[in-house]
C-alpha positions as CSV (number, residue, x, y, z in Angstrom):
1,X,2.9,68.0,-60.4
2,X,2.4,69.6,-56.8
3,X,-0.8,67.6,-56.2
4,X,1.0,64.2,-57.1
5,X,3.8,64.9,-55.1
6,X,1.6,65.7,-52.4
7,X,-0.7,62.9,-53.1
8,X,2.7,60.3,-53.0
9,X,3.5,61.7,-49.6
10,X,0.4,61.2,-48.3
11,X,0.3,57.6,-49.5
12,X,3.9,56.8,-47.9
13,X,2.7,58.3,-44.3
14,X,-0.2,56.4,-44.7
15,X,1.4,53.2,-45.6
16,X,3.9,53.9,-42.7
17,X,1.4,54.5,-40.3
18,X,-0.4,51.2,-40.9
19,X,2.6,49.4,-41.1
20,X,3.7,50.5,-37.6
21,X,0.0,50.4,-36.1
22,X,0.0,46.8,-37.6
23,X,3.5,46.1,-35.8
24,X,2.1,47.5,-32.7
25,X,-0.8,45.2,-32.6
26,X,1.6,42.3,-33.2
27,X,4.1,43.4,-30.4
28,X,0.8,43.6,-27.9
29,X,-0.8,40.2,-29.0
30,X,2.3,38.3,-29.1
31,X,3.1,36.2,-25.9
32,X,6.2,37.2,-23.8
33,X,8.3,34.4,-22.0
34,X,10.5,34.5,-19.2
35,X,12.7,32.0,-16.9
36,X,12.1,32.3,-13.4
37,X,14.1,30.8,-10.6
38,X,11.4,29.3,-8.4
39,X,13.5,27.3,-5.9
40,X,17.1,25.8,-5.3
41,X,17.6,22.5,-3.6
42,X,20.9,21.4,-1.6
43,X,21.7,17.9,-2.7
44,X,23.0,15.9,0.3
45,X,26.4,14.9,-1.3
46,X,29.9,16.5,-1.1
47,X,31.3,16.2,-4.8
48,X,31.2,17.9,-8.5
49,X,28.4,16.3,-10.1
50,X,26.0,17.4,-13.0
51,X,22.6,16.4,-13.3
52,X,22.0,14.2,-16.6
53,X,18.3,12.5,-16.4
54,X,15.3,12.3,-14.3
55,X,12.3,9.1,-14.0
56,X,8.8,10.5,-14.1
57,X,7.6,7.3,-12.5
58,X,9.8,7.2,-9.2
59,X,10.9,11.1,-9.3
60,X,14.3,10.4,-9.0
61,X,17.0,12.5,-10.4
62,X,20.5,11.1,-12.0
63,X,23.8,12.9,-11.4
64,X,27.1,11.8,-12.3
65,X,30.9,13.4,-12.9
66,X,32.1,14.2,-16.2
67,X,33.3,10.9,-17.2
68,X,29.9,9.3,-16.5
69,X,32.0,6.8,-13.9
70,X,30.6,8.0,-11.0
71,X,26.9,8.4,-10.3
72,X,24.3,9.4,-7.7
73,X,20.4,9.2,-7.6
74,X,18.4,11.7,-5.2
75,X,14.9,12.9,-4.8
76,X,12.9,16.0,-5.3
77,X,14.3,17.2,-2.0
78,X,18.0,16.3,-2.7
79,X,18.2,13.3,-0.3
80,X,20.7,11.0,-1.2
81,X,18.9,7.7,-2.4
82,X,21.7,5.8,-4.1
83,X,25.5,6.2,-5.0
84,X,27.8,4.2,-7.1
85,X,30.8,4.3,-8.8
86,X,31.6,2.0,-11.8
87,X,34.3,-0.9,-11.5
88,X,37.1,-1.8,-14.4
89,X,37.1,-5.4,-12.9
90,X,34.7,-8.3,-12.6
91,X,31.8,-9.6,-14.3
92,X,29.9,-6.3,-14.0
93,X,32.8,-4.4,-15.2
94,X,32.3,-1.1,-17.1
95,X,35.5,-0.2,-18.6
96,X,34.4,3.0,-20.0
97,X,31.0,4.9,-19.4
98,X,30.3,6.5,-22.8
99,X,26.5,7.4,-22.1
100,X,24.5,7.4,-19.0
101,X,20.6,8.1,-18.1
102,X,17.7,6.1,-17.1
103,X,15.3,3.5,-19.0
104,X,12.5,2.0,-17.5
105,X,13.9,3.7,-13.9
106,X,17.1,1.8,-14.4
107,X,20.4,3.4,-14.4
108,X,21.8,2.5,-17.7
109,X,25.4,2.7,-19.0
110,X,26.4,2.6,-22.6
111,X,29.8,0.3,-22.5
112,X,32.4,-0.1,-25.6
113,X,31.4,-3.6,-26.5
114,X,28.7,-5.0,-24.4
115,X,25.7,-2.7,-25.2
116,X,23.7,-1.3,-22.4
117,X,24.4,-2.4,-18.6
118,X,21.4,-1.5,-16.5
119,X,21.3,-1.0,-12.3
120,X,19.4,-0.9,-9.6
121,X,20.8,0.1,-6.1
122,X,24.2,-0.2,-7.2
123,X,24.1,-3.7,-8.8
124,X,23.6,-4.9,-12.2
125,X,19.9,-6.2,-12.9
126,X,20.0,-6.5,-16.7
127,X,21.6,-5.7,-20.1
128,X,20.5,-4.4,-23.3
129,X,22.4,-6.2,-26.0
130,X,23.4,-4.7,-29.4
131,X,23.6,-8.0,-31.9
132,X,26.3,-6.6,-33.5
133,X,29.9,-4.9,-32.9
134,X,30.3,-1.5,-33.0
135,X,32.5,1.2,-32.4
136,X,32.3,4.4,-30.6
137,X,34.2,7.7,-31.0
138,X,32.4,9.9,-28.8
139,X,30.7,10.2,-25.4
140,X,26.6,10.5,-25.5
141,X,25.4,13.8,-23.8
142,X,22.1,11.9,-24.1
143,X,21.7,8.4,-23.4
144,X,18.7,8.3,-25.9
145,X,17.2,5.0,-25.1
146,X,13.5,4.4,-24.6
147,X,11.3,1.2,-25.1
148,X,7.7,1.4,-26.5
149,X,5.6,-1.0,-28.6
150,X,7.6,-4.1,-27.7
151,X,10.7,-2.6,-29.2
152,X,13.7,-0.9,-27.9
153,X,14.9,2.3,-29.6
154,X,18.8,3.6,-29.2
155,X,20.8,5.9,-31.2
156,X,22.6,4.2,-33.9
157,X,25.8,2.8,-33.1
158,X,28.4,2.5,-36.0
159,X,29.0,-1.3,-37.1
160,X,32.5,-2.2,-36.5
161,X,32.9,-2.9,-40.3
162,X,32.1,0.6,-41.2
163,X,35.5,2.2,-42.4
164,X,36.3,5.3,-40.2
165,X,39.1,7.9,-42.0
166,X,38.6,11.6,-40.8
167,X,40.7,13.0,-43.2
168,X,38.5,12.0,-46.0
169,X,35.4,13.1,-47.5
170,X,34.1,10.2,-48.6
171,X,33.6,9.0,-45.0
172,X,31.6,11.9,-44.0
173,X,29.2,11.6,-46.7
174,X,28.8,7.9,-45.7
175,X,28.5,9.0,-42.1
176,X,25.9,11.7,-42.7
177,X,23.5,9.3,-44.6
178,X,23.8,6.4,-41.6
179,X,20.6,6.0,-39.6
180,X,20.2,8.3,-36.6
181,X,17.8,6.1,-34.5
182,X,17.7,2.2,-34.5
183,X,15.2,-0.3,-33.2
184,X,15.9,-3.7,-31.5
185,X,13.5,-6.4,-31.0
186,X,15.2,-8.0,-27.9
187,X,13.2,-11.4,-28.4
188,X,15.1,-11.9,-31.9
189,X,17.9,-9.2,-31.9
190,X,16.8,-7.7,-35.2
191,X,17.5,-4.4,-35.6
192,X,16.4,-1.6,-38.1
193,X,17.1,1.9,-38.8
194,X,14.1,4.0,-38.1
195,X,15.2,7.8,-38.4
196,X,17.8,9.4,-40.9
197,X,18.4,12.8,-41.9
198,X,15.9,14.2,-44.8
199,X,17.4,14.6,-47.9
200,X,16.7,18.2,-47.6
201,X,19.0,18.7,-44.8
202,X,22.3,20.7,-45.3
203,X,24.3,18.2,-43.7
204,X,23.7,16.3,-47.1
205,X,25.1,18.7,-49.2
206,X,28.4,16.9,-50.0
207,X,30.5,19.1,-47.6
208,X,32.5,18.0,-44.4
209,X,30.5,19.0,-41.1
210,X,32.4,17.3,-38.7
211,X,30.7,15.1,-36.2
212,X,27.4,16.0,-35.7
213,X,25.8,14.7,-32.6
214,X,22.0,13.3,-32.3
215,X,20.3,14.4,-29.5
216,X,16.2,13.7,-29.7
217,X,13.4,13.7,-27.1
218,X,9.9,12.1,-27.5
219,X,7.3,14.5,-27.3
220,X,3.6,12.9,-27.8
221,X,3.7,10.9,-31.0
222,X,6.6,13.1,-32.5
223,X,10.4,12.7,-32.3
224,X,12.3,16.1,-32.1
225,X,15.8,15.7,-33.4
226,X,18.8,18.3,-32.8
227,X,22.3,17.6,-34.4
228,X,24.2,19.7,-31.8
229,X,25.9,21.9,-34.2
230,X,23.1,23.4,-36.4
231,X,20.3,26.3,-35.3
232,X,17.8,23.7,-36.5
233,X,16.1,20.6,-35.5
234,X,14.0,18.0,-37.2
235,X,10.6,16.7,-36.8
236,X,9.6,12.9,-36.9
237,X,6.3,11.6,-36.7
238,X,5.6,7.9,-35.3
239,X,4.3,5.7,-38.0
240,X,3.9,1.8,-37.0
241,X,7.0,0.9,-35.5
242,X,9.3,3.6,-36.9
243,X,9.3,7.7,-37.4
244,X,8.5,9.5,-40.7
245,X,10.1,12.6,-41.3
246,X,7.6,15.6,-41.1
247,X,9.5,19.2,-41.1
248,X,12.7,20.9,-40.5
249,X,12.4,23.8,-37.7
250,X,14.8,26.9,-38.7
251,X,15.7,28.8,-35.5
252,X,16.3,32.3,-35.5
253,X,18.9,33.1,-33.1
254,X,20.9,36.5,-32.7
255,X,24.5,36.3,-32.5
256,X,24.9,32.4,-33.4
257,X,28.5,31.6,-34.2
258,X,27.9,29.1,-37.3
259,X,30.7,26.5,-37.9
260,X,32.8,26.4,-41.1
261,X,32.0,23.5,-43.4
262,X,34.9,22.6,-45.7
263,X,34.6,21.0,-49.6
264,X,34.9,17.2,-49.1
265,X,38.4,17.2,-50.7
266,X,39.6,19.4,-47.9
267,X,38.1,17.2,-45.0
268,X,41.4,17.1,-42.9
269,X,40.9,21.2,-42.8
270,X,37.8,21.0,-41.1
271,X,38.9,21.1,-37.5
272,X,41.1,23.7,-38.0
273,X,38.2,26.0,-38.0
274,X,37.8,24.8,-34.0
275,X,40.7,26.3,-32.8
276,X,39.8,29.8,-33.9
277,X,36.2,30.1,-32.1
278,X,33.6,28.1,-30.1
279,X,30.6,27.6,-32.5
280,X,27.0,27.6,-31.3
281,X,25.2,24.3,-30.0
282,X,21.7,23.3,-29.7
283,X,22.1,20.8,-27.3
284,X,18.6,19.7,-26.2
285,X,14.8,19.8,-27.0
286,X,12.0,19.7,-24.6
287,X,8.0,19.6,-24.1
288,X,7.0,21.7,-21.6
289,X,3.3,22.0,-21.2
290,X,1.8,23.7,-24.7
291,X,5.2,24.6,-25.7
292,X,8.5,23.1,-27.5
293,X,11.6,24.6,-25.9
294,X,15.1,24.1,-27.5
295,X,18.6,25.0,-25.1
296,X,21.8,26.3,-26.7
297,X,24.6,28.2,-26.4
298,X,25.5,30.5,-29.1
299,X,29.3,29.9,-29.2
300,X,32.0,32.6,-28.9
301,X,33.3,34.5,-32.4
302,X,36.7,34.5,-33.2
303,X,37.3,38.2,-31.8
304,X,35.9,37.5,-28.6
305,X,37.8,33.8,-28.2
306,X,41.2,35.8,-29.5
307,X,41.0,37.6,-25.9
308,X,41.1,34.4,-24.3
309,X,44.2,32.8,-22.7
310,X,44.1,28.9,-23.0
311,X,46.9,28.4,-21.1
312,X,45.3,30.4,-18.2
313,X,44.3,28.1,-15.5
314,X,41.0,29.8,-15.6
315,X,40.6,29.5,-19.3
316,X,37.5,26.8,-19.0
317,X,35.5,29.1,-16.7
318,X,36.0,32.1,-18.4
319,X,35.1,30.6,-21.9
320,X,31.6,29.2,-20.0
321,X,31.0,32.5,-18.7
322,X,30.8,34.1,-22.0
323,X,28.9,31.4,-23.6
324,X,25.9,30.7,-21.3
325,X,22.7,28.6,-22.0
326,X,19.5,30.2,-23.3
327,X,16.3,28.9,-24.3
328,X,14.0,29.3,-27.4
329,X,10.2,28.7,-27.4
330,X,7.8,27.7,-29.8
331,X,4.2,26.7,-30.0
332,X,2.7,23.5,-31.3
333,X,2.8,24.2,-34.6
334,X,6.7,25.4,-34.3
335,X,6.2,28.9,-34.8
336,X,9.2,30.9,-32.8
337,X,7.5,32.9,-29.8
338,X,10.5,33.9,-28.1
339,X,14.5,33.4,-27.8
340,X,17.2,34.2,-26.0
341,X,15.5,33.2,-22.4
342,X,19.2,33.0,-20.3
343,X,19.3,30.5,-17.9
344,X,21.3,31.4,-14.5
345,X,25.0,32.0,-15.7
346,X,26.4,29.3,-13.4
347,X,24.3,26.3,-14.5
348,X,24.9,23.3,-16.6
349,X,23.6,22.3,-19.6
350,X,19.6,21.7,-19.0
351,X,18.8,18.1,-19.2
352,X,15.9,17.5,-17.4
353,X,12.2,18.9,-17.2
354,X,10.1,17.3,-14.3
355,X,6.5,16.2,-14.4
356,X,5.3,19.6,-12.9
357,X,7.0,21.3,-16.3
358,X,9.9,22.7,-14.3
359,X,13.4,22.7,-15.4
360,X,15.7,21.2,-13.1
361,X,19.6,22.5,-13.5
362,X,22.7,21.3,-11.5
363,X,24.9,24.6,-10.6
364,X,28.0,24.8,-11.4
365,X,30.2,25.5,-8.8
366,X,33.2,27.0,-10.9
367,X,31.2,29.6,-12.4
368,X,29.2,30.7,-9.1
369,X,30.2,33.9,-7.2
370,X,29.3,32.0,-4.0
371,X,30.6,28.7,-2.6
372,X,28.2,26.0,-1.7
373,X,28.2,23.2,0.8
374,X,27.6,20.7,-1.7
375,X,25.6,20.1,-5.1
376,X,22.9,22.7,-5.8
377,X,19.7,21.9,-8.3
378,X,18.1,25.1,-9.7
379,X,14.1,24.8,-10.3
380,X,13.1,26.9,-12.9
381,X,9.8,27.9,-14.6
382,X,9.3,28.9,-18.0
383,X,6.6,32.0,-17.3
384,X,4.2,33.3,-20.0
385,X,3.8,36.8,-19.0
């Protein structure tokens, strides 16, 4: 019996030793990453604007206010190239700006009824017409319009005939099965839904998940799609004039605050959960050199959220400070390599990676310790140690 006990003890110790040695080897070989602030640029403009987009061909940066109604274009040194404010009157009137970004170097704005207007030097120079009546109930944090192979791709806009009833579960089930991205042949006016959620998506489990916001990025022959509310993204591959689903990438984020789906027959209760906490958001996806990078906020748990006073004038600032922006890094095979790489606490959502592989972020002056004379853009590098 003693020999048996000693043998068992030896095997346990050997197993633990090998396991620790294997983990140590993995720790030594696993790449380590960091985000380094390498420079900052003062923008020649007095105002409170956030960075939205970047045109690599002209190296222009597009900033706008929180309603997208006033915008500014600057070069890499922060020099003012052009500034404009949309008008609600006249033939080029923009009643509401529902999304803003660059398409082929032109400032492009999503309008409530006229499709997309395009501007150069503050003058309207074109229009991308949507050949059906549509309805919009949200602002688009990323415009999502791009042109390829004689087609224009855009976030699918709900047809005007789509019956909206936010208190009924059946509405959400139909919503989650609508196309997320459509293609448009501008010569014929034909549109076609080219990206949908895969049947394996948790959003198709017959529960109510609120209003996921599709945000996507083209990366070589891939399209990477986040639905904003989930710690996962969907990978599609270009196939002909459309995209075929390839895989779902689950992200391991410590401390992620999840939303609470509700049964379809309790749809009107879904948004009650948002009054008790701030949920995590996967806000964008990027290709940075040989890596893919997702950016996110973790959210604020119920316990921490309960300590915030919504009536306090500093509520918005305090909640943002407790919910900073982070990055997660993947290799080309979508293996997760690093997580919780924090951007500067005073930065807006990461929206741009320039052609030098640098993250360019606008500074949120309300979160800064020191006051700046105008807008500041951070230049941040993803470093592999």
